[in-house]
C-alpha positions as CSV (number, residue, x, y, z in Angstrom):
1,M,-23.5,18.4,-4.3
2,A,-19.8,18.7,-3.3
3,I,-19.1,21.0,-6.2
4,M,-22.2,23.1,-5.5
5,I,-21.5,23.6,-1.8
6,S,-17.8,24.3,-2.4
7,M,-18.6,26.9,-5.0
8,A,-21.2,28.6,-2.8
9,V,-18.8,28.8,0.1
10,M,-16.1,30.3,-2.1
11,I,-18.5,33.0,-3.4
12,I,-19.9,33.8,0.0
13,A,-16.3,33.9,1.5
14,T,-15.0,36.4,-1.1
15,A,-18.1,38.5,-0.9
16,L,-17.9,38.7,2.9
17,V,-14.2,39.5,3.0
18,A,-14.6,42.2,0.3
19,G,-17.6,43.7,2.0
20,F,-16.0,43.6,5.4
21,K,-12.8,45.3,4.2
22,N,-14.5,47.9,2.1
23,G,-17.1,48.7,4.7
24,I,-14.6,49.4,7.5
25,S,-12.2,51.2,5.1
26,S,-14.9,53.5,3.9
27,K,-15.8,54.4,7.5
28,I,-12.2,55.2,8.3
29,F,-11.6,57.2,5.1
30,G,-14.9,59.1,5.6
31,F,-13.9,60.1,9.1
32,W,-10.3,61.0,8.4
33,G,-9.9,61.4,4.6
34,H,-7.3,59.5,2.5
35,I,-4.3,61.8,2.9
36,H,-3.3,64.2,5.7
37,I,-1.1,67.3,5.1
38,N,0.5,68.7,8.3
39,H,3.4,70.8,9.4
40,F,6.6,68.7,9.6
41,Q,6.9,69.6,13.4
42,T,3.6,67.9,14.1
43,E,4.2,64.8,16.2
44,S,0.7,63.6,17.1
45,S,-2.9,63.8,15.9
46,V,-4.0,65.4,19.2
47,E,-1.9,68.5,19.3
48,S,-0.4,69.9,16.2
49,Y,1.8,72.7,14.9
50,P,-0.2,75.4,13.0
51,V,-0.2,75.6,9.2
52,D,-1.1,78.7,7.2
53,I,-4.3,78.1,5.3
54,H,-3.1,80.2,2.4
55,Q,-1.4,77.4,0.5
56,G,-1.2,77.4,-3.3
57,F,-2.8,74.0,-3.5
58,Y,-5.8,75.1,-1.4
59,V,-6.5,78.8,-2.0
60,S,-6.5,80.1,-5.6
61,N,-5.3,83.6,-4.6
62,A,-2.3,82.3,-2.5
63,H,1.1,83.7,-3.2
64,D,2.4,80.5,-4.9
65,S,-0.8,79.5,-6.7
66,D,0.7,80.5,-10.0
67,V,3.2,77.6,-9.8
68,T,1.1,75.1,-7.6
69,P,-2.1,73.6,-9.0
70,L,-5.1,73.4,-6.7
71,L,-5.5,69.9,-5.4
72,K,-9.2,69.8,-6.0
73,D,-8.5,70.4,-9.7
74,I,-6.0,67.6,-10.1
75,G,-7.3,64.7,-12.2
76,Q,-5.5,61.5,-13.2
77,I,-1.8,61.4,-12.8
78,E,0.9,59.1,-14.2
79,Y,3.2,57.3,-11.7
80,Y,5.5,54.3,-11.5
81,E,3.9,51.2,-9.9
82,K,6.3,49.0,-8.1
83,W,6.2,45.1,-8.2
84,P,7.8,44.1,-4.9
85,R,7.4,40.3,-5.3
86,L,8.8,40.3,-8.8
87,S,11.6,42.7,-7.8
88,S,12.6,40.4,-4.9
89,L,12.5,37.4,-7.2
90,L,14.7,39.0,-9.8
91,G,16.9,40.9,-7.4
92,T,16.2,44.3,-9.0
93,D,13.5,47.0,-8.8
94,I,10.7,46.4,-11.3
95,E,8.5,49.3,-12.0
96,T,5.9,50.0,-14.7
97,E,4.4,53.4,-15.7
98,T,0.7,53.6,-15.1
99,K,-2.2,56.0,-14.5
100,T,-4.4,56.5,-11.5
101,K,-8.1,55.5,-11.8
102,G,-9.3,58.9,-10.8
103,G,-8.2,62.2,-9.4
104,I,-8.6,64.2,-6.2
105,R,-12.2,64.7,-5.1
106,H,-12.1,67.0,-2.2
107,I,-9.8,68.9,0.3
108,Q,-10.8,70.3,3.7
109,V,-9.1,71.9,6.7
110,F,-9.2,70.6,10.3
111,A,-7.8,71.4,13.7
112,N,-7.6,69.1,16.8
113,K,-7.6,69.9,20.6
114,A,-7.7,67.6,23.6
115,G,-10.0,68.4,26.5
116,I,-12.1,67.0,29.3
117,I,-15.9,67.0,29.2
118,R,-17.6,67.7,32.5
119,T,-21.3,67.2,33.3
120,K,-23.0,67.1,36.6
121,N,-22.0,63.5,37.4
122,Q,-19.4,62.5,34.8
123,L,-15.9,63.4,33.5
124,E,-14.8,62.2,30.1
125,G,-11.7,62.8,28.0
126,I,-12.3,64.0,24.5
127,I,-10.5,65.2,21.4
128,L,-12.3,68.0,19.6
129,K,-12.0,68.0,15.9
130,G,-12.6,71.4,14.5
131,V,-14.1,71.6,11.0
132,S,-15.0,74.4,8.7
133,Q,-17.6,75.2,6.1
134,D,-15.6,73.2,3.5
135,F,-16.2,70.0,5.5
136,D,-17.8,67.1,3.5
137,W,-20.9,66.1,5.5
138,K,-22.0,63.3,3.2
139,F,-20.3,60.7,5.4
140,F,-21.6,61.9,8.7
141,K,-25.1,62.3,7.5
142,D,-25.2,58.6,6.7
143,Y,-24.3,57.9,10.4
144,L,-26.3,60.6,12.1
145,I,-28.8,58.9,14.3
146,E,-30.2,62.0,16.1
147,G,-30.2,65.8,15.7
148,Q,-28.4,67.6,12.9
149,V,-24.9,68.4,11.8
150,L,-23.0,71.6,12.8
151,E,-24.3,74.9,11.4
152,F,-21.9,77.7,10.5
153,G,-22.6,81.4,10.5
154,E,-20.8,84.6,10.8
155,E,-20.5,84.1,14.6
156,M,-18.5,81.2,16.0
157,S,-20.8,78.2,16.7
158,R,-21.0,76.7,20.2
159,Q,-22.5,73.5,18.8
160,I,-20.9,70.1,19.3
161,L,-21.5,66.8,17.5
162,I,-20.8,63.8,19.7
163,S,-20.9,60.0,19.2
164,E,-23.6,57.7,20.7
165,S,-21.1,56.0,23.0
166,T,-20.0,59.4,24.4
167,A,-23.6,60.4,24.8
168,K,-24.5,57.2,26.7
169,R,-21.5,57.5,29.0
170,L,-22.2,61.2,29.8
171,K,-26.0,60.6,29.9
172,V,-26.7,63.5,27.6
173,K,-28.9,64.0,24.6
174,V,-29.5,66.5,21.8
175,K,-29.9,70.1,23.0
176,D,-28.2,69.3,26.4
177,K,-25.3,71.5,27.4
178,F,-22.0,70.7,29.1
179,E,-18.6,72.2,29.7
180,V,-15.3,71.2,28.2
181,H,-12.1,72.0,30.2
182,F,-8.8,72.7,28.5
183,V,-5.3,73.4,29.9
184,E,-3.2,75.9,28.0
185,D,0.1,77.3,29.4
186,G,-0.8,76.0,32.9
187,A,-4.1,77.8,32.9
188,Q,-7.6,76.2,32.8
189,I,-9.9,77.3,30.0
190,I,-13.6,76.4,30.0
191,R,-15.9,76.3,27.0
192,R,-19.7,75.5,27.1
193,F,-21.2,73.6,24.2
194,T,-24.6,72.5,23.1
195,V,-25.2,69.0,21.6
196,C,-26.6,69.5,18.1
197,G,-26.4,65.9,17.0
198,I,-25.4,62.3,17.8
199,Y,-23.6,60.0,15.4
200,K,-22.5,56.4,15.3
201,T,-20.0,55.1,12.8
202,G,-19.4,51.8,14.6
203,L,-15.7,52.6,14.9
204,E,-15.8,52.5,18.6
205,E,-12.2,53.2,19.1
206,Y,-12.7,56.6,17.4
207,D,-16.3,57.3,18.3
208,K,-15.5,57.4,22.0
209,K,-12.5,59.8,21.5
210,F,-13.7,62.4,19.0
211,A,-16.3,65.1,18.8
212,L,-16.8,67.7,16.1
213,V,-17.0,71.5,16.7
214,D,-16.5,74.8,14.8
215,I,-12.8,75.1,13.8
216,R,-12.9,78.7,15.1
217,Q,-13.3,77.3,18.7
218,I,-10.0,75.4,18.3
219,Q,-8.3,78.4,16.7
220,R,-9.3,80.6,19.7
221,L,-8.3,78.0,22.3
222,N,-4.8,77.7,20.7
223,D,-4.5,81.4,20.3
224,W,-4.2,81.0,16.5
225,T,-5.2,83.4,13.8
226,P,-8.2,82.6,11.5
227,N,-5.7,81.6,8.9
228,Q,-4.0,78.9,11.0
229,V,-5.2,75.3,11.0
230,S,-3.8,71.9,12.0
231,G,-3.7,70.6,8.5
232,F,-5.6,69.5,5.4
233,E,-7.6,66.3,4.7
234,V,-7.5,65.1,1.1
235,F,-10.0,62.7,-0.5
236,V,-9.4,60.8,-3.7
237,D,-11.9,59.4,-6.2
238,D,-10.5,55.8,-5.8
239,I,-8.8,54.4,-2.7
240,D,-6.5,52.3,-4.9
241,D,-4.9,55.7,-5.9
242,M,-4.2,56.7,-2.3
243,E,-0.5,55.8,-2.1
244,A,0.2,57.3,-5.6
245,F,-1.4,60.6,-4.7
246,G,0.3,60.6,-1.3
247,D,3.7,60.4,-2.9
248,Y,2.7,62.9,-5.7
249,I,1.5,65.5,-3.2
250,Y,4.6,65.1,-1.0
251,Y,7.2,65.3,-3.8
252,N,5.5,67.6,-6.3
253,I,3.1,69.9,-4.4
254,L,4.2,70.6,-0.9
255,G,6.9,73.0,0.3
256,P,9.7,72.2,2.8
257,E,7.5,73.0,5.9
258,L,4.8,70.5,5.0
259,Y,4.6,66.7,4.6
260,S,1.8,64.3,3.7
261,R,0.9,60.9,5.0
262,T,-1.8,58.4,3.9
263,I,-4.3,57.3,6.5
264,K,-2.7,53.8,6.3
265,Q,0.6,55.3,7.4
266,I,-1.1,57.1,10.3
267,Y,-3.1,54.1,11.5
268,P,-1.3,51.0,10.3
269,G,-2.6,48.7,12.9
270,I,-6.2,48.5,11.7
271,F,-5.2,48.1,8.1
272,S,-2.8,45.3,8.9
273,W,-5.7,43.6,10.7
274,L,-7.8,44.1,7.6
275,N,-5.1,42.6,5.4
276,L,-5.1,39.5,7.6
277,Q,-8.6,38.8,6.1
278,N,-6.9,38.0,2.8
279,V,-5.2,35.1,4.4
280,N,-8.5,33.7,5.6
281,E,-10.0,34.2,2.2
282,R,-7.1,32.3,0.4
283,L,-7.3,29.5,3.0
284,I,-11.1,29.0,2.5
285,L,-10.7,29.1,-1.3
286,T,-7.9,26.5,-1.2
287,L,-9.7,24.2,1.1
288,M,-13.0,24.3,-0.9
289,L,-11.1,23.7,-4.1
290,I,-9.3,20.7,-2.6
291,V,-12.7,19.3,-1.4
292,S,-14.1,19.7,-4.9
293,I,-11.1,18.0,-6.6
294,I,-11.1,15.1,-4.1
295,N,-14.8,14.5,-4.5
296,M,-14.7,14.7,-8.3
297,I,-11.7,12.4,-8.5
298,T,-13.5,9.8,-6.3
299,A,-16.7,10.2,-8.3
300,L,-14.8,9.7,-11.6
301,M,-13.0,6.6,-10.4
302,I,-16.4,5.1,-9.4
303,L,-17.8,6.0,-12.9
304,I,-14.8,4.2,-14.6
305,L,-15.1,1.1,-12.4
306,E,-18.9,0.9,-13.1
307,R,-18.2,1.1,-16.8
308,T,-15.4,-1.4,-16.9
309,K,-17.3,-3.8,-19.2
310,M,-18.1,-0.9,-21.6
311,I,-14.4,0.1,-21.7
312,G,-13.5,-3.5,-22.6
313,I,-16.0,-3.6,-25.4
314,L,-14.8,-0.2,-26.8
315,K,-11.2,-1.4,-26.7
316,A,-12.1,-4.6,-28.4
317,V,-13.6,-2.8,-31.3
318,G,-10.5,-0.6,-31.7
319,A,-11.1,2.4,-29.5
320,R,-7.9,4.0,-28.3
321,N,-7.2,4.8,-24.6
322,W,-7.3,8.6,-25.1
323,S,-10.6,8.4,-26.9
324,I,-12.2,6.5,-24.0
325,R,-10.6,8.8,-21.4
326,K,-12.1,11.8,-23.2
327,I,-15.6,10.3,-22.8
328,F,-15.1,10.2,-19.0
329,L,-13.5,13.7,-19.0
330,Y,-16.4,15.2,-20.9
331,H,-18.9,13.5,-18.6
332,A,-17.0,14.7,-15.5
333,T,-16.8,18.2,-16.9
334,F,-20.6,18.2,-17.4
335,I,-21.1,17.1,-13.8
336,V,-18.7,19.9,-12.6
337,S,-20.5,22.5,-14.7
338,I,-23.8,21.6,-13.2
339,G,-22.3,21.8,-9.7
340,L,-20.8,25.2,-10.5
341,F,-24.1,26.5,-11.9
342,L,-26.0,25.4,-8.8
343,G,-23.3,26.7,-6.5
344,N,-23.5,30.1,-8.2
345,I,-27.2,30.2,-7.6
346,L,-26.8,29.2,-4.0
347,G,-23.9,31.5,-3.2
348,I,-25.2,34.6,-5.0
349,G,-28.7,34.0,-3.7
350,F,-27.3,33.9,-0.1
351,C,-25.4,37.1,-0.6
352,L,-28.4,38.9,-2.1
353,L,-30.5,37.8,0.8
354,Q,-27.9,39.0,3.3
355,Q,-27.8,42.4,1.5
356,R,-31.5,42.7,1.6
357,F,-32.4,41.4,5.1
358,G,-29.0,41.4,7.0
359,F,-29.9,38.3,9.0
360,I,-26.2,37.6,9.9
361,T,-25.3,40.1,12.7
362,L,-21.9,40.8,14.4
363,P,-20.9,42.4,17.7
364,E,-20.1,46.0,16.5
365,E,-17.6,46.7,19.3
366,A,-15.4,43.9,18.0
367,Y,-15.9,44.0,14.2
368,Y,-16.8,47.7,13.6
369,V,-20.0,46.6,11.8
370,S,-23.3,45.4,13.2
371,V,-24.4,43.4,10.1
372,A,-22.1,41.2,8.1
373,P,-21.5,43.2,4.9
374,V,-21.3,41.5,1.5
375,E,-20.0,42.9,-1.8
376,L,-20.5,40.9,-5.0
377,S,-18.1,41.4,-7.9
378,I,-18.9,39.9,-11.3
379,A,-15.1,39.8,-12.1
380,T,-14.4,37.9,-8.9
381,I,-17.2,35.4,-9.4
382,V,-16.1,34.7,-13.0
383,S,-12.5,34.3,-11.8
384,I,-13.6,31.8,-9.1
385,N,-15.7,29.8,-11.6
386,L,-12.8,29.6,-14.2
387,M,-10.3,28.7,-11.5
388,A,-12.6,25.9,-10.1
389,L,-13.4,24.5,-13.5
390,C,-9.9,24.5,-14.8
391,C,-8.2,23.1,-11.7
392,T,-10.9,20.4,-11.2
393,V,-10.8,19.2,-14.8
394,A,-7.0,19.3,-14.9
395,F,-6.8,17.0,-11.8
396,L,-9.5,14.7,-13.3
397,I,-7.0,13.7,-16.0
398,I,-5.2,11.6,-13.3
399,P,-8.0,9.0,-12.5
400,T,-8.7,8.5,-16.2
401,Y,-5.3,6.7,-16.4
402,L,-7.2,3.7,-15.0
403,V,-8.6,3.2,-18.5
404,T,-5.1,2.3,-19.8
405,Y,-4.8,-0.6,-17.3
406,I,-8.1,-2.2,-18.2
407,E,-7.6,-5.3,-20.5
408,P,-10.4,-6.0,-23.0
409,V,-10.7,-9.7,-22.3
410,K,-10.9,-9.4,-18.6
411,A,-13.1,-6.3,-18.8
412,I,-15.8,-8.0,-21.0
413,R,-16.1,-10.8,-18.4
414,F,-16.2,-8.3,-15.5
415,K,-19.5,-8.3,-13.6
């Protein structure tokens, strides 16, 4: 029972941590992309310095496209992976040449502008994120709770896509209209928008700040040309390649006026918070492993003491200490294996039920998710089982030393 419960807790803990980290990360990446490309004079994500859209890595007929590959066509790249812990241990930089798991999936333009929404009874600060026809709507369609996404035509759209939290605070719904006020060069500019849809990602910090509009609205407000944008958002196939592609784009693709940053560099706070979950995961695994080892050591000592007379008889007929110890080790390993098997059934079963029914809920404003996410990994489960089995059996060698101290004559008379 001790082994079973410990194994189930370890599987559930790793599945919850993995699901929690990946669920929140996918939301952030879906909203912002993995890598941002901006003008080097841009100092904030609210107001930015314009970038010419005709870049060789984005437009095939750009002036430098003959020497710069299109980002969307870049597949796997080779890079040098650093090993910081090993480097600090050896006192020198250790790097190995490796390849990314995938390539670049998508690139899209964007432009931001801060303003104030005004309704009949409410005022609300907002950051309008202008998007174009190349925007990847797959993410937003999964979180669209009412209405539809922006529609683009030849004429500039006056639609706006707002979050549920913004809609509740302003008391507006789909097809309602409101004004957004901007200040440009000391003058007030007013634009009227119609709500086309309402979304909810669960990232309350971002939902309450951002709304999506036609990028041409931002270009006109900033007095930019149709070829000027705030920057580019780049999506990669595998998030593990994000840092590698961030460096590759900066050093090999961009010119002197542009620079690239990963979303982890732009918003380090939330990713540092997510990394803290690794500490909790390691702590739970360590505690559960210790509980398993202590319980099995105690159980094995009881088994040996209960079989003292048998040990004495085996020694009397010539059995060696190690041969007798192996009998108890085999028996203990059998008990551990049964515990691991039942623990896997309990832990995996619990995770599958949570995936299917979502009976464990969380306050979304604090955890960014409304239902505790779980993500099972066969490799992780196998690793946990091997770790638990090897560590437990290794420590079980210690109590078997009791066999060496049992004398045959006294043991045979033991009751």
